[in-house]
N, C-alpha and C positions, 0 to 999 in steps of 0.2 A: 423167382416166383414161389408162392406157397406150395407145399406138397399137395399132390392131388390134382394139380392143373395139368392138362395134357402136354403142353409144351410152352416154352418161353414166349414164342411169337404170339400164340393165341392168348396167353396171359396178358401180354402188353396190349393186345387189341381190346380185350375186355376192359382193362383199366381205362383205356382211352374213351370207350363208349359208355360205360356204366357209371352213373352218378349216384353216389351213396346218399341216403336220406339223413343218416346220423352217424355219430362216432363209433358206436358199437358195431354197426354194419361193416365198417372198414376193417375191423378185427375179425370178422366172421371168416371161417376157414372150413370149407366143405370137406377138404381132405382130412382135416383133423376129426370131423364128425364121424368119418368111417372108422378111424382108430378108436374113437370113444366107445363104440359098441363093445369091443373086447375088454376095454379098461373097466367098464361098468360091471361086466360079468365077473371079473376077477377081484375087484376091489372089495375088501371086507371092512367091517367097522373097526376103526382104530381109536385109541384113546387120545383125545385132543382137549384143548382148553384147559381149565383148571384141573381136570382129572389127570392130565399128563404130568403136571407138576406134583400133585399129591400122590399119584401112583409111584412116581420115581422116589419121592421122599419116603414112602412106606416100603420101598423095594418089593413091590407086589410080584407074585409068581403066577398070576392068573394068565390065561391064554392071551389076553389083550395087553399084557404088560409091555412096557416100553423097551424096545430093542435098540433104537438109536440113542445116541447121547447128545445132549445139547446143554451146555453149562449156563446159558443165559448171556446177556450182553455186558454184565459187570457194572451197569449203571445203577447207582443207589443214592438215596438221600434219607432224610429223617421221616419221610412219608412212606417210602416203600423200599424193599430190598430187591437185589437182583435175584432172578428166579429161573431155573431151567425151563426151557421151552417157552419163555416169555421175553418180550422186548419192552423196555421202559422208555417213557418220554418224561424227562424231568425238567425240561425248559431249555430254550436256546436253540432248538432244532430249526433249521432254515427251510425256506421254500426253494424249490429247484429253479435255477436260472441258467438256461442253456446257452443264451446269447451273450454278446458283448454288451454290457450294461454300463450305465453312468457310474463313475467313481471306481475306486480300486476294490477288487473283490478277491478274497482268498479262495483257495481250492475248497470246494464243498465235499464233505465226507459224511458217512453215516446215512441213516434213513432220512430222506428229504420229503418235505410236504409238496403237494402239487402246487403249481403256480396259481396265484390268486385268480387270474383271469380264466383259468381252466375250470374253476368251481362252477358247477351248474351248466356247463356247456354239454349239450347232448345233440339236439337237432341242428343240422347244418343247412338244410334246405328250407327256405322261407318264401312265401308268395311275394310278388313285387309289392313294395311299400311296407313290408313287415321285416323285423330284424330281431336277433337275440340281443343286440347291443343297444338297449334302451338307455342305459346309464353310460356316462363317459367311461372309456376303457383305459385305465391307467395301470400299468403293471406294478406300480409301487404302492397303490392304494389298498390298504388291508382292512379298511372299515367296510361295514355292510357286506360282509362276505356271505354269499349264498350257500345253501346246502351243496355239498361237494358233488355227489354222484346221484343223479336221478335219471333213470332210463326213459326219458320222454319219447324216445324213438319207438317205444313199445306201443304208442298210440297211433302208429302209422296206418294200421288196418282200419282203426276206428275213423280216422280222418279222411282217408282216400278210397276205401273199399266198402265199408259197412253201409248197407242199405243203398248201394249204388250198383250199377250193372258191372259185373266182373265174373271171372271164372275161378273156381277152386279145384285143385287137383291133388288127390291123395294116393299114396302107394307105399308098398314095402320094398324099398331098394335093397338089392343084394349086398351092397357095400355100406350104404348110409343108414340102413334100418328104416323106420317109418319117416316119411317126408310129407310135408304139406306145402303146396305151392299156390299162391294167389297171383292172378294176372289181370290187369285192367288197362284198357286202351283209352286215351283221352286226347282231345284236341288241345294244342298248345296255343296260347294267346299270341297273336301276331306281334313280332317285334318290328321296329321302324324299318329295318333292312329286309324284312321277309317279303318275298314276292308271292307266296302261296301259303296255304295252311300246312302246318307240319303236325305230326302226331307223336305221342310219347307212350311208351309202355311202362306202367308201374308194376313192380315185381316184389314178391315176398317169398323167400325160400326158407322153410323151417325144417331143421333136423333136431336130433337129440342134443346137439350142442346148444348152450344157452344163448350164444350170439347168433342173431338172425340176419341173413342178407336182405337188406331193405333198400330199395332205390328205384331208379328209372333209367331207361335207355331210349334215345330218340330213334324213331323208326328208320331214319336215314342212315343210322350208324350200323345197322345189322347187316352183315354180309349176305349177298345173294338174295336180298329181299327187296322187291320192287315196291316203292312207296305207294300207299293207297290214298284214297280220297274220302274215306269214311271210317267211323269208329266201329262199324258193324263187322268189318273183316278183321279177325284177330288171328295173327300168325303165332299161335301158342308154341308150337314145336320149335320154330326158329328162334323165338325169344328165349326160351328156356335153354336151348342148346348153346346159344351165344353167351348168356349171362351166367348160366350154371351148368357147364358141360359135365360136371361130376354126377348130376342126377340122371338116373336110368329112365329115359323117356317111356320105355315099354311097360314099366311097372305102374305108371300113373293112370288113374281113373277119375273121371269127372265127379266132383262132389255133389251131393244132393243139394237142390236149391231150397231156400227157406230160412226162416228166422233162426231155427235151432242150430243149423250149421254155422251161421255167422256168429251167433252167440258163443258157440263152442270155440271158434277161432279167437274171438275177443278174450275169452277166459284163458286160452293158451298164451296169447301174446302178452297179456297184461298180468300174467302169473306172478312176476316179481315186483309189480308196482304196489306200493303201499305207503300211506301217509299216517299209519298208526304204529305207535311204538310203545312197548312195555319195558320198564326199566326197574330193576331192583335197587333198593336203598337199604344198606346195612349200617347199623349204629355201633361205633366202636368207642367205648368210654376210655378214660385215662387208665393206663396200665394194661389194657386189653389188647389182644392180637388174634385170637383164634375164632374160627367160625362158630363154635359152640358158645363161646362167650357173647358174641354179637347177637346170635339168635335168641339168647336167653335174657337180654335186656328187656325187662317187662315194659317200661315206659320210657318216653323220650325225656331227655334233660332239656333245660332252657336253651342251650346252644344248638341242639338238634332241631328243636321247634323253630328257632329263629331262622335256621338254614332252610328248613322246609317251606316256611312262609315266604322266603325270598325267591324261591325258584318256581313256585306254582301256587295254585289255589286249593285250599282244603275244602273238599266237597263231601256232602252227605251221600253215601252210596245208595241208600234206599230211594228209588225213583230217579236215579241219575240216568239221563237218556243219551249221553255221549259215549265215547269209547271207554269201556270199562275193563278191558284187558283180562277177562276171565273172572273178575270180581263179582260177587253176588249183589245185585241191585234190587232184590226182592225180599229176602228173609234175613239179611244181616249176618249170614253165616261166615263171611270173610271179613267181618269188622264193620264198624259204623261209618268210618270216614276213610278217605284216601286223599292223595295229592295229585292234581291234574294240571296240565299246562298245554298251551298252544304256541306254536312257533312256525312261521313261514308256511302256513297251510297244513302243518303237521300237528297231530294230537299225540300227547305223551301222557300215559298213566303210570304213576310210580307205585310199585309194590313196596311199601314202607314197612320194614320189619316190625316196628313198634305199634303200627296200626293194624297189623294182621293178628288173628287170634293167638293168644298165649295159652299154652297147655301146661298146667302145673305138673311137676314130677316127670317131665319128659324133656330130657336134655337135648334131644335132636330137634324138637320143635317142628315136626313135619308139616303142620298146617301153614307155617311160615315158609319153610324151605320148598314146599310144593310149588309156590309161586316164584320166589326169588331164584331158586335153583334151576328153573327153566327159563330164566331171562338171559339173553345173550350179553347184555350190558348191565353192569352193576356199579352203582355209586357207593363207595365206602366213606362214610362221614366219620372223621376222627376229631374227638375233643382234644384240647391241649393235654399233652402227656400220654397220648395213645402210642402204642408201640408201632414201629414200621410194619406195613402190610406186606404179605407175600401170598401169592396164589397157592402155595403149597398147602395152606390150611383149608382150602376150599375143595370139596368133593362134588363135582358137577361136570357132566359132559357138555353142557350148554353154555356155561358162563365163560366167555372168551375175552371179554374186555372189562377191566376194573378201572374206574376213575376215582382216584383218591382225593378227597377234599378235606383239608385240615383247617379248623377255625383258629384265628388269631385275634385275641382280645374280644371274645364273643360277648354278646349282650351288653355292648357299650356303644358310645357314639363313634367309636373307631374300629368297628368290626371289619375284619378282613379275612380273606381266604387264600390259601395256597392250594395249587392243583398239580397233581402228577398222574400219569397214566401207565398202566401195564397191560399189554395185549398179547394174546397167543401169537407165536412167531409166524403163523400162517396168515395173520391179519395184517394187511398193509397199513402203513402210517396214514393217519387222518388228521384233519384240522378241526377247528382253527389251531394254529401252532401256539404253544405256551411260551410266552416271552421268557427270556433268561431272568431268573430271580423274581418272577412276577409275584406281586402281592395284590390281590383283587379286592377293592372295597366292596362291601355289600351294596349292590346297586342293580338297576335294571340291566345295565351293560354286562355285569357279571352273570346274571341269570341267562341272558341271551347267549353269552359265550358258552356257558355250560350246556344249555339245551342244544346248541349247534354241535357241540362236542359229542353229546349223547347220540344224536341222530346220525352224525357221520360215523360214529363208532359202530352202530348196528349195520349201517350200509356197508362199511368196510368188512365187517365180520362175515357178511354174506358172500364175500369174494374168497373166503378161505375154503380149503379143499372139502372139509366136512359138509358145509352148507351148499357148496356147488354140487357135490355128489347127490345130496338129497334133492335139490331143485332139478337136477338133470334127470333123475329117476322119475320124478313127478311129471316132468315135461314129456318124457318118453311114453308114459302111460296115457297122457292126453293124446299124443300123436297116434298111438296104437288104437285108441278108441275112435278117432276120426277115420282111420283106415278101415276099421272093422264095421262101423255102424253108419257112416255118412258118405258112402261111395255108391255110384251107379256102375253099370257095366260098360259105360262109354269110355273108350280109349282115345288118346290124342291121335288125330289123323296124321299119318306119316306122309301123306301126299295131298296136302290141302289144295294145291294149285293144279291138281290133275284135270286135264281136259283132252278132248279128242285131238286137238292141235299138237299135243305132245308127241304124236306118232309121226309128225312131219320130219323131214331131214334138216329143217332149219335149226341152226345151233342156238341153244338157249342163251339168252342175254344174261350176263353176270353183272350184278350191281355191286360196285365197290363200296366198302364202308367209308365213312368220312369222320374225321375227328371234328367234333362240334363243340368248340370251346366258348361259344358266345353266351350272352346273358340269358338266352332262352333255357339253357341248361342250368337250373338253379342249384341242383345238388352238387355234391363234392366229387370232383374228378381226382383220381388217386394215382400216385407214382411211388415206387420204392426208391428210397434215397438213404444216404449215410450222412448223419448230422455231426458237425463239429461241436461237441459239447464243451463249451469253454469253462463251465463250472467245475468239471471233473477231468479236464484235459484228456478226453477220450473220444472215440468215434462210436456212434450209436446208430444201429439200423432202425429205420423209421419208415412209416407211411407218411408221405406229404399229400395232404388233401386240400383242395381249394374249391370252395363253393362260391356262390355269389355273395355270401354274407361273411364267411370266415375262412381263415387259413389256419390249419392245424398240423402239428407233427405228433404222431402217435407211435410210441415205442413198440416195436414188434414183439419183444419178449413178454412185456407186461400188459400190452394193449391199453396203456394209460396215456392220456394227453400229457406231453411234456412241454409243449409250446402251443400257444394260440394267440391270434391277434385278429381284430376285425379287418375286413378288406379295406374299409375306409381309413384305417390307420396306417396302411402301407404307403411309404413315401417313394420308394424306387427300388431298383435292383441293378446288379452288375453281374456279368457272366465271364467265365474264364475256363476254356476247354469244356469240361463236363461239370463245372461247379457253378452254383448260383449263390450270390450274397444278397440277402433281402434286408432292406432298411425300413424301419417302422417307428411309430410313436414320435419320439423326438431325436431320432438318429441312432437308436439301438439297432443291432443287426444280428442275424443268424446266417450261417453258411451251411449249405448242403451240397452233396455230390451225387450225381445220378449213379444208379447201381448197375445198369445193364451194360457193363463193359465200356463205360465212357460214351454212351450213346448221346450224340449231339442232337439227334432228332427229338428225343424225349425232353431234353433241356429246352429246346425251342418250343415244344408243346407247352411246357410250364410257362414260358414267357408269353406265349399267345394267350393262355388262360388268364394270366395276370393282367394283360392289356384289356381283356374283355370285362373283368369284374372289379378292377380298381381304377382309380384316376392317377395312378403312379406312372412313372416312366423310367427309362434307363438312367442310371446315376452316372455323372461325369466326374472324373478325377481332376481336381484343381490343385495346383501347387501354390502354396502361400509362402511368400518371402517375409523375412523379418526386416524391420526398418532399423536405423542406427541405434534405436533405444532397445532393440531386442524384442519388439512387439510384433505379433503376427498381424498381417493385414496389408493395407495399401501402403505404398512408399511414403516415408516421412518427408514432409516439406515444412519450411518455415511458415 
């Protein structure tokens, strides 16, 4: 079990009963949230991104100078050099494939991209008739790749609580710091096998950790809680104690009712959601390589103009009413024009170096660097003959990812582009993957590839320590504000079922919890397992989560999805002692082992859940004999 859980038995019980709404909830760890408080108080600003590389190059002796050593990954080509504290993607990197797949596969090494089916997967619970898997789910199809990481689970409060009857509880926990808990009771639609109405509690537990516990528990699953016949009776204490025993019940106070409280919770939950992206674009002429040279290119050459026109729309800034990324749309103080694009409901505004104001006799070009130097992602466009790029030449705390695009045969009928990426070592790999030796023709497909790369780059950068720390501090301030300004004096009743009959000598009836795997529980039920990773010949500790829509495996250390398949694609399974082999799609398979000391009961729970949410069944082993011609199949006859 995760640290912070009272004991293993209770942890298993919670996993059986609590159904997670989304993938990020599965990775939420309230025990970690307690340790996060002291980490935040001790953590100081550190040099990251391009500044880490440039500081090392200059051998700075400032208080923030680099103390650890990192030589880089050694990968290089004619677009970019290997650089300390950075990791390069030069093409040919693979997607992670943890199962037994079709064809022969070599052992995968190096940073791997997330599986294509994992891109865009966030919410696991869908109402009957709805699904994430609108398009056919083929693990080999790399076209129409969605944006990789979007926390759609952050909309849980908006969808199931906002402007609906529910309770909000805020408090300052001695271990967790500021916490905010939302609870709502609802009636579950009757299933064909149901004999009476059943009720579900929806729950949100927010701490300073960026991952929020979001999900639901059936009333029947909560220990020592007699099922009710109405949504009016809300057993708040029992629900929180069962789903989040780490929370100190005595510190919680009822939140004030009203629009302002709910709007504040929306702002907190959706803090990290954005479809707006600002991206720097630097212009590197033939023979150039330094930041100063690129910022001092007064105008764009024909090849650069051709590139800009291929990736977006040149817009007049004055009067521009869409996302402007800090550019002036009133007085032209940041230039007359810029380049703007839209992709999969996202808006991208480019800070183009040659379109920003040029200052004569100022080598630093601060009016340009003020924008581009504060962009997390930067495109470096190279004309033919430009020198290889290295982040060592950039001085910025914010620029963490550089996408290098080099023109081949520009301004011709045969214009092509080559692409490489260098990212700060704290930033995880992101797609779409660059094919080995790729040469992209100027086209809509290339523009979409680059826009997807840009969006995924910024989303990935937000997972690095620097930006996680910034977001965590902001979240903590939101929570403190809720505790300080949106609470009443009402505490959670610790004896909600108190009555005069309690003084009788009659022994209190104890209601035993039930494991409820049926289709009424649409969220993801979770188990801790060990995965046989066939791609790297290793064992990986994972969470196995099965909802009515999807089956996912989430790596514990990274909290990343490393396998996902629609429940409708599951063909069957076989069991052996405490292991499960799952067959899906066209016969591919993955093998997992239960973690709790070979617990056969937990394995059977997984099987029961699979029976409830899939049309698959137990796989049977058949022995095929060869005929006299050596062919597999039925016996050969004349």
